One Martini backbone bead per residue (centre of mass of N, CA, C, O) as a GRO file, in nm:
protein
  270
    1MET     BB    1   0.093   0.039   0.025
    2THR     BB    2   0.114   0.394  -0.074
    3GLN     BB    3  -0.108   0.527   0.041
    4LYS     BB    4  -0.239   0.778   0.240
    5VAL     BB    5  -0.412   0.749   0.552
    6ALA     BB    6  -0.674   0.922   0.731
    7VAL     BB    7  -0.802   0.921   1.070
    8LEU     BB    8  -1.073   1.112   1.186
    9GLY     BB    9  -1.164   1.045   1.484
   10THR     BB   10  -1.041   0.799   1.693
   11GLY     BB   11  -1.239   0.587   1.785
   12LYS     BB   12  -1.371   0.284   1.784
   13ILE     BB   13  -1.415   0.268   1.481
   14GLY     BB   14  -1.146   0.394   1.390
   15GLU     BB   15  -0.970   0.177   1.532
   16ALA     BB   16  -1.085  -0.072   1.393
   17LEU     BB   17  -1.001   0.016   1.111
   18LEU     BB   18  -0.698   0.045   1.167
   19SER     BB   19  -0.649  -0.247   1.257
   20GLY     BB   20  -0.755  -0.385   1.000
   21MET     BB   21  -0.557  -0.259   0.797
   22ILE     BB   22  -0.303  -0.381   0.920
   23ARG     BB   23  -0.393  -0.677   0.890
   24GLY     BB   24  -0.429  -0.626   0.564
   25GLY     BB   25  -0.129  -0.456   0.493
   26TRP     BB   26  -0.093  -0.192   0.614
   27ALA     BB   27   0.123   0.054   0.681
   28PRO     BB   28   0.178   0.253   0.947
   29ALA     BB   29   0.334   0.477   0.779
   30ASP     BB   30   0.046   0.528   0.604
   31LEU     BB   31  -0.082   0.614   0.887
   32LEU     BB   32  -0.317   0.849   1.009
   33VAL     BB   33  -0.404   1.045   1.305
   34THR     BB   34  -0.677   1.179   1.503
   35ALA     BB   35  -0.714   1.366   1.816
   36ARG     BB   36  -0.824   1.547   2.084
   37ARG     BB   37  -0.625   1.387   2.267
   38GLN     BB   38  -0.300   1.331   2.343
   39GLU     BB   39  -0.332   1.055   2.483
   40ARG     BB   40  -0.469   0.919   2.248
   41ALA     BB   41  -0.248   0.955   2.038
   42ASP     BB   42  -0.030   0.805   2.197
   43GLU     BB   43  -0.181   0.532   2.209
   44LEU     BB   44  -0.185   0.483   1.900
   45ARG     BB   45   0.116   0.490   1.855
   46THR     BB   46   0.192   0.255   2.044
   47ARG     BB   47  -0.007   0.031   1.934
   48TYR     BB   48   0.046   0.090   1.589
   49GLY     BB   49   0.265   0.303   1.464
   50VAL     BB   50   0.134   0.564   1.413
   51THR     BB   51   0.054   0.905   1.303
   52PRO     BB   52   0.006   1.186   1.463
   53VAL     BB   53  -0.219   1.461   1.376
   54THR     BB   54  -0.358   1.709   1.243
   55ASN     BB   55  -0.615   1.795   1.051
   56ALA     BB   56  -0.450   1.973   0.857
   57GLU     BB   57  -0.219   1.771   0.802
   58ALA     BB   58  -0.396   1.550   0.685
   59ALA     BB   59  -0.507   1.710   0.445
   60LYS     BB   60  -0.219   1.763   0.314
   61THR     BB   61  -0.102   1.449   0.312
   62ALA     BB   62  -0.336   1.277   0.248
   63ASP     BB   63  -0.521   1.089   0.010
   64THR     BB   64  -0.709   0.987   0.250
   65LEU     BB   65  -1.017   1.070   0.421
   66ILE     BB   66  -1.149   0.965   0.742
   67LEU     BB   67  -1.465   1.041   0.882
   68THR     BB   68  -1.546   0.963   1.249
   69VAL     BB   69  -1.741   1.154   1.344
   70LYS     BB   70  -1.990   1.304   1.461
   71PRO     BB   71  -2.253   1.457   1.316
   72GLN     BB   72  -2.239   1.720   1.502
   73ASP     BB   73  -1.913   1.762   1.408
   74MET     BB   74  -1.881   1.797   1.095
   75GLY     BB   75  -1.899   2.100   1.035
   76THR     BB   76  -1.645   2.182   1.198
   77LEU     BB   77  -1.443   1.998   1.052
   78LEU     BB   78  -1.483   2.117   0.763
   79ASP     BB   79  -1.398   2.404   0.830
   80GLU     BB   80  -1.104   2.313   0.900
   81LEU     BB   81  -1.037   2.163   0.621
   82ALA     BB   82  -1.107   2.332   0.363
   83PRO     BB   83  -0.827   2.498   0.316
   84HIS     BB   84  -0.660   2.189   0.276
   85VAL     BB   85  -0.846   2.057   0.047
   86PRO     BB   86  -0.803   1.915  -0.233
   87ALA     BB   87  -0.971   1.796  -0.521
   88ASP     BB   88  -0.799   1.501  -0.509
   89ARG     BB   89  -0.932   1.429  -0.244
   90LEU     BB   90  -1.038   1.164  -0.055
   91VAL     BB   91  -1.366   1.151   0.102
   92ILE     BB   92  -1.468   0.971   0.400
   93SER     BB   93  -1.785   0.905   0.547
   94GLY     BB   94  -1.912   0.779   0.885
   95ALA     BB   95  -2.172   0.956   0.922
   96ALA     BB   96  -2.476   0.973   1.025
   97GLY     BB   97  -2.677   1.140   0.774
   98ILE     BB   98  -2.443   1.241   0.606
   99THR     BB   99  -2.408   1.385   0.314
  100THR     BB  100  -2.232   1.442   0.031
  101ALA     BB  101  -2.341   1.731  -0.019
  102PHE     BB  102  -2.258   1.853   0.256
  103ILE     BB  103  -1.952   1.816   0.195
  104GLU     BB  104  -1.914   1.941  -0.089
  105GLU     BB  105  -2.008   2.238  -0.005
  106ARG     BB  106  -1.732   2.254   0.205
  107LEU     BB  107  -1.555   2.206  -0.042
  108THR     BB  108  -1.383   2.173  -0.300
  109GLY     BB  109  -1.445   2.160  -0.609
  110GLY     BB  110  -1.457   1.813  -0.702
  111THR     BB  111  -1.465   1.651  -0.450
  112PRO     BB  112  -1.439   1.332  -0.350
  113VAL     BB  113  -1.723   1.146  -0.215
  114VAL     BB  114  -1.776   0.896   0.051
  115ARG     BB  115  -2.031   0.695   0.187
  116VAL     BB  116  -2.031   0.533   0.520
  117MET     BB  117  -2.191   0.251   0.679
  118THR     BB  118  -2.117   0.111   0.973
  119ASN     BB  119  -2.025  -0.119   1.245
  120THR     BB  120  -1.925  -0.262   1.544
  121PRO     BB  121  -1.818  -0.545   1.420
  122ALA     BB  122  -1.542  -0.422   1.346
  123LEU     BB  123  -1.403  -0.525   1.612
  124VAL     BB  124  -1.440  -0.843   1.461
  125ASP     BB  125  -1.455  -0.848   1.142
  126GLU     BB  126  -1.809  -0.809   1.106
  127ALA     BB  127  -1.890  -0.595   0.919
  128MET     BB  128  -2.136  -0.362   0.775
  129SER     BB  129  -2.066  -0.184   0.474
  130VAL     BB  130  -2.208   0.106   0.333
  131ILE     BB  131  -2.183   0.233  -0.012
  132SER     BB  132  -2.152   0.579  -0.144
  133GLY     BB  133  -2.152   0.804  -0.400
  134GLY     BB  134  -2.080   1.099  -0.520
  135THR     BB  135  -2.058   1.315  -0.772
  136HIS     BB  136  -1.710   1.267  -0.793
  137ALA     BB  137  -1.723   0.965  -0.770
  138THR     BB  138  -1.563   0.688  -0.862
  139ALA     BB  139  -1.493   0.364  -0.908
  140ASP     BB  140  -1.218   0.385  -0.768
  141HIS     BB  141  -1.316   0.510  -0.507
  142LEU     BB  142  -1.507   0.281  -0.427
  143ALA     BB  143  -1.290   0.059  -0.425
  144HIS     BB  144  -1.120   0.186  -0.204
  145ALA     BB  145  -1.334   0.176   0.016
  146GLU     BB  146  -1.364  -0.132   0.002
  147GLU     BB  147  -1.074  -0.198   0.085
  148ILE     BB  148  -1.086  -0.072   0.363
  149PHE     BB  149  -1.364  -0.201   0.480
  150GLY     BB  150  -1.286  -0.504   0.411
  151ALA     BB  151  -1.095  -0.534   0.672
  152VAL     BB  152  -1.391  -0.549   0.869
  153GLY     BB  153  -1.565  -0.693   0.626
  154LYS     BB  154  -1.845  -0.615   0.462
  155THR     BB  155  -1.970  -0.495   0.148
  156LEU     BB  156  -2.204  -0.236   0.008
  157ARG     BB  157  -2.368  -0.109  -0.268
  158VAL     BB  158  -2.556   0.200  -0.272
  159PRO     BB  159  -2.776   0.425  -0.297
  160GLU     BB  160  -2.800   0.710  -0.115
  161SER     BB  161  -3.115   0.689  -0.072
  162GLN     BB  162  -3.052   0.412   0.122
  163GLN     BB  163  -2.887   0.494   0.380
  164ASP     BB  164  -3.098   0.535   0.605
  165ALA     BB  165  -3.203   0.242   0.598
  166CYS     BB  166  -2.923   0.111   0.657
  167THR     BB  167  -2.884   0.242   0.929
  168ALA     BB  168  -3.129   0.101   1.062
  169LEU     BB  169  -3.038  -0.194   1.009
  170SER     BB  170  -2.702  -0.201   1.039
  171GLY     BB  171  -2.595   0.032   1.208
  172SER     BB  172  -2.809  -0.040   1.453
  173GLY     BB  173  -2.854  -0.353   1.459
  174PRO     BB  174  -2.684  -0.470   1.698
  175ALA     BB  175  -2.863  -0.349   1.925
  176TYR     BB  176  -3.109  -0.532   1.883
  177PHE     BB  177  -2.967  -0.797   1.955
  178PHE     BB  178  -2.877  -0.713   2.237
  179TYR     BB  179  -3.165  -0.663   2.341
  180LEU     BB  180  -3.269  -0.951   2.296
  181VAL     BB  181  -3.063  -1.094   2.476
  182GLU     BB  182  -3.133  -0.946   2.733
  183ALA     BB  183  -3.433  -1.042   2.744
  184MET     BB  184  -3.375  -1.353   2.732
  185THR     BB  185  -3.204  -1.364   2.984
  186ASP     BB  186  -3.426  -1.269   3.178
  187ALA     BB  187  -3.614  -1.505   3.111
  188GLY     BB  188  -3.428  -1.727   3.215
  189ILE     BB  189  -3.432  -1.630   3.508
  190LEU     BB  190  -3.740  -1.659   3.544
  191LEU     BB  191  -3.710  -1.982   3.471
  192GLY     BB  192  -3.431  -2.057   3.669
  193LEU     BB  193  -3.172  -1.949   3.556
  194PRO     BB  194  -2.868  -1.867   3.541
  195ARG     BB  195  -2.721  -1.612   3.392
  196ASP     BB  196  -2.477  -1.748   3.251
  197LYS     BB  197  -2.643  -1.975   3.119
  198ALA     BB  198  -2.839  -1.801   2.962
  199HIS     BB  199  -2.630  -1.649   2.800
  200ASP     BB  200  -2.499  -1.893   2.655
  201LEU     BB  201  -2.752  -2.001   2.516
  202ILE     BB  202  -2.820  -1.744   2.350
  203VAL     BB  203  -2.553  -1.686   2.205
  204GLN     BB  204  -2.524  -1.958   2.059
  205SER     BB  205  -2.794  -1.942   1.914
  206ALA     BB  206  -2.727  -1.684   1.755
  207ILE     BB  207  -2.482  -1.793   1.603
  208GLY     BB  208  -2.620  -2.031   1.469
  209ALA     BB  209  -2.846  -1.871   1.323
  210ALA     BB  210  -2.658  -1.683   1.162
  211THR     BB  211  -2.508  -1.904   1.008
  212MET     BB  212  -2.759  -2.019   0.866
  213LEU     BB  213  -2.842  -1.761   0.720
  214ARG     BB  214  -2.569  -1.734   0.560
  215ASP     BB  215  -2.519  -2.056   0.451
  216SER     BB  216  -2.793  -2.201   0.351
  217GLY     BB  217  -3.008  -2.015   0.164
  218GLU     BB  218  -3.241  -1.977   0.345
  219HIS     BB  219  -3.529  -1.871   0.444
  220PRO     BB  220  -3.636  -1.762   0.746
  221VAL     BB  221  -3.907  -1.903   0.736
  222LYS     BB  222  -3.798  -2.188   0.692
  223LEU     BB  223  -3.622  -2.200   0.945
  224ARG     BB  224  -3.850  -2.156   1.146
  225GLU     BB  225  -4.031  -2.398   1.058
  226ASN     BB  226  -3.816  -2.621   1.140
  227VAL     BB  227  -3.883  -2.549   1.460
  228THR     BB  228  -4.211  -2.557   1.404
  229SER     BB  229  -4.417  -2.750   1.564
  230PRO     BB  230  -4.706  -2.884   1.621
  231ALA     BB  231  -4.806  -2.787   1.931
  232GLY     BB  232  -4.552  -2.648   2.031
  233THR     BB  233  -4.331  -2.437   2.185
  234THR     BB  234  -4.271  -2.236   1.953
  235ILE     BB  235  -4.566  -2.155   1.863
  236ASN     BB  236  -4.635  -2.035   2.138
  237ALA     BB  237  -4.421  -1.813   2.135
  238ILE     BB  238  -4.506  -1.676   1.866
  239ARG     BB  239  -4.790  -1.598   1.952
  240GLU     BB  240  -4.695  -1.394   2.166
  241LEU     BB  241  -4.537  -1.210   1.981
  242GLU     BB  242  -4.784  -1.134   1.810
  243ASN     BB  243  -4.973  -1.035   2.042
  244HIS     BB  244  -4.736  -0.804   2.113
  245GLY     BB  245  -4.622  -0.673   1.841
  246VAL     BB  246  -4.323  -0.723   1.744
  247ARG     BB  247  -4.319  -0.676   1.442
  248ALA     BB  248  -4.433  -0.386   1.450
  249ALA     BB  249  -4.213  -0.272   1.641
  250LEU     BB  250  -3.975  -0.314   1.445
  251ILE     BB  251  -4.077  -0.137   1.217
  252ALA     BB  252  -4.102   0.122   1.387
  253ALA     BB  253  -3.806   0.135   1.476
  254LEU     BB  254  -3.676   0.160   1.191
  255GLU     BB  255  -3.824   0.416   1.115
  256ALA     BB  256  -3.707   0.589   1.341
  257ALA     BB  257  -3.413   0.561   1.258
  258ARG     BB  258  -3.444   0.678   0.974
  259ASP     BB  259  -3.552   0.956   1.069
  260ARG     BB  260  -3.303   1.035   1.236
  261SER     BB  261  -3.103   1.035   1.004
  262ARG     BB  262  -3.243   1.272   0.858
  263GLU     BB  263  -3.215   1.478   1.086
  264LEU     BB  264  -2.905   1.485   1.091
  265ALA     BB  265  -2.883   1.604   0.803
  266SER     BB  266  -3.043   1.878   0.902
  267GLY     BB  267  -2.916   1.940   1.211
  268LYS     BB  268  -3.061   1.780   1.425
  269LYS     BB  269  -3.000   1.706   1.778
  270ASP     BB  270  -3.291   1.627   1.946
   0.00000   0.00000   0.00000
């Protein structure tokens, strides 16, 4: 790898991406990082051998800038970067709800921008990263973004108009599964199991089910039906889920996440 890449705002996701890139063959000497606190910058230098720089230095030096700050902080960061970003610099944004147009308007005309929504399984190289190109992004720019984010999981190209929906499904998605495991673990305790045993049962069941979904090629309905025998325990449980409107609640929840992503794009903070 000969191009220099800078990760700006290296929090958990930024660090996961950095770590994955190094495991994927990127030389630490080609990776730059920025952080708000000097202690954090020193920690990243010690842990990965990368070079901490200021945001302005990153903009002047790196061939690719990856912006991993919170959506609320994106405007301030772009104001700081704008005087230093030439039009041939690739800018990749990982902020929920922030459109490529929002970024393009604040940088030099013609700057290629790629929008990426990844998720926290990047920490274990099992991320789902959804990629969309802006007005000036070419196929090569998209391929470069895929190369970077492919280091921490799978990638998928979608039209930018679908990004808010993808944020609701996969960007926020891991939290829904954690929430479900939390609730099922509590149910296990109610049924008389120790917490650690209930946790192990649910987590392994989740891993097994996810592997079947990924590898079997079967529709989830078919997989569910394979577990659901007539007048059995599973169908009784499913009846209760339906009676309590779980399916409708999930649809409403994802719509709410999609709507919040749109609000972030419009600058609404609360």
